[in-house]
C-alpha positions in Angstrom: 2.1 -75.6 -5.9 5.8 -74.8 -6.5 6.6 -75.9 -3.1 4.9 -79.3 -3.7 6.6 -79.7 -7.0 9.9 -78.7 -5.4 9.6 -81.5 -2.9 9.3 -84.5 -5.2 11.6 -86.9 -6.0 12.2 -87.2 -9.8 13.5 -90.6 -9.9 10.1 -91.8 -8.3 7.5 -89.0 -9.8 7.4 -87.4 -13.2 8.4 -83.8 -13.8 5.0 -81.7 -13.8 4.2 -80.2 -17.0 7.9 -80.2 -18.1 8.5 -77.2 -15.8 9.0 -78.4 -12.2 11.7 -80.4 -10.8 12.9 -81.4 -7.4 14.4 -78.4 -5.8 17.5 -81.0 -4.8 18.5 -81.4 -8.3 21.4 -79.5 -9.3 23.9 -77.3 -7.2 21.0 -75.8 -4.8 19.8 -78.7 -2.9 19.8 -76.3 0.1 17.9 -73.0 -0.5 19.8 -70.9 2.5 21.4 -68.7 0.1 18.5 -67.7 -2.0 16.9 -66.8 1.3 19.8 -64.7 2.7 20.2 -63.1 -0.7 16.6 -62.4 -1.3 16.1 -61.2 2.4 19.0 -58.4 2.1 18.4 -57.6 -1.6 14.8 -57.7 -2.3 13.4 -57.2 1.5 15.8 -54.9 2.7 16.7 -56.9 5.7 20.0 -55.9 7.5 22.0 -59.0 7.9 23.1 -58.1 11.4 19.7 -58.1 12.6 18.5 -61.2 10.8 18.6 -64.7 11.7 18.3 -67.6 9.1 17.6 -71.1 10.3 18.4 -74.0 8.0 17.2 -77.2 8.5 18.4 -80.3 6.8 17.0 -83.5 5.8 19.6 -85.5 7.5 22.9 -86.8 5.6 24.6 -90.2 5.2 27.8 -90.0 7.4 29.5 -91.0 4.1 32.9 -92.4 3.5 34.2 -95.6 2.5 36.0 -98.4 4.5 39.8 -98.7 3.7 40.1 -100.8 0.3 36.4 -100.8 -0.3 36.5 -99.0 -3.2 39.3 -100.9 -5.0 36.4 -103.6 -5.3 34.0 -101.3 -6.9 32.7 -102.0 -10.5 31.9 -98.7 -12.7 28.1 -99.0 -11.5 28.9 -99.4 -7.8 30.8 -96.0 -8.1 27.3 -94.4 -8.9 25.9 -94.2 -5.5 28.8 -92.7 -3.8 29.4 -90.2 -6.5 25.6 -88.9 -6.3 26.0 -88.9 -2.5 29.2 -86.8 -2.9 27.8 -84.4 -5.2 24.5 -83.8 -3.4 26.4 -83.3 -0.1 28.8 -81.3 -1.8 26.5 -79.1 -3.3 24.4 -78.7 0.1 27.5 -77.6 2.2 28.6 -75.3 -0.7 25.3 -73.3 -0.3 26.2 -73.1 3.3 29.5 -71.9 3.0 28.5 -69.6 0.3 26.1 -68.0 2.7 28.8 -67.9 5.3 31.1 -66.0 3.0 28.7 -63.5 1.5 26.9 -62.8 4.8 29.3 -62.9 7.4 27.4 -60.8 9.7 24.1 -63.0 9.4 22.9 -65.0 12.2 23.1 -68.2 10.2 22.0 -71.5 12.0 22.4 -74.7 10.1 21.0 -77.7 11.6 21.5 -81.4 10.5 21.6 -84.9 11.6 23.9 -87.6 10.3 21.5 -90.7 9.5 23.3 -93.8 10.7 22.5 -96.2 9.2 21.1 -94.7 6.2 17.2 -94.6 5.7 15.6 -95.6 2.4 13.4 -93.1 1.2 11.0 -95.5 -0.2 10.2 -97.7 2.5 7.4 -97.2 5.1 9.2 -99.5 7.6 11.6 -96.5 7.9 9.0 -93.9 9.3 9.5 -94.9 13.1 13.3 -94.4 12.6 12.8 -90.9 10.7 10.3 -90.0 13.6 13.0 -90.5 16.0 15.8 -88.5 13.9 12.9 -85.7 13.7 12.8 -85.7 17.4 16.7 -85.4 17.7 16.8 -82.7 15.2 13.9 -80.7 17.3 16.1 -81.3 20.3 19.2 -79.9 18.8 17.3 -76.8 17.2 16.0 -76.2 21.1 19.6 -76.7 22.3 21.0 -74.5 19.6 23.4 -77.4 18.5 24.2 -76.4 15.1 25.9 -78.6 12.4 29.5 -78.6 13.6 30.8 -79.8 10.0 29.8 -76.3 8.7 29.4 -74.1 11.5 31.0 -70.6 12.2 30.6 -68.1 14.7 28.6 -65.0 12.9 31.0 -62.0 12.2 34.2 -64.0 12.4 36.2 -63.7 9.1 36.9 -67.3 7.7 40.0 -69.1 8.1 42.5 -68.5 5.1 43.2 -71.9 3.4 46.4 -73.6 4.2 
């Protein structure tokens, strides 16, 4: 039941009994850190002997064309801000796993949805299916998300 509640979209569906909200709301849009932490701390798994696979739901490539933001009014800033917040929160969870569990064989798979696909338009289902097949091929070929990937056991580079 909690998984179903966590998979909802609060802007489209009501919160259930005031207790369950979409798992993507807030800074934990990607549960990979919780999975790594629970595996080690509660289940006693050795990170060096564990593989954690994280499968993304697709992201918009993002970015604005030069000068585009200069034309925005206050309301037009809302979408880029929300997209940035969710994307950064998602990537932050990946980097948290990489930092706290450096020996873990952590594989993040993600696709860039270009052009973006509306979540409330059934006409996008064929395109979503195609992207699902692309993601499946990436998993089969171990093509991890190069935007956040690092080699297990190799320390992070020091900030410049």
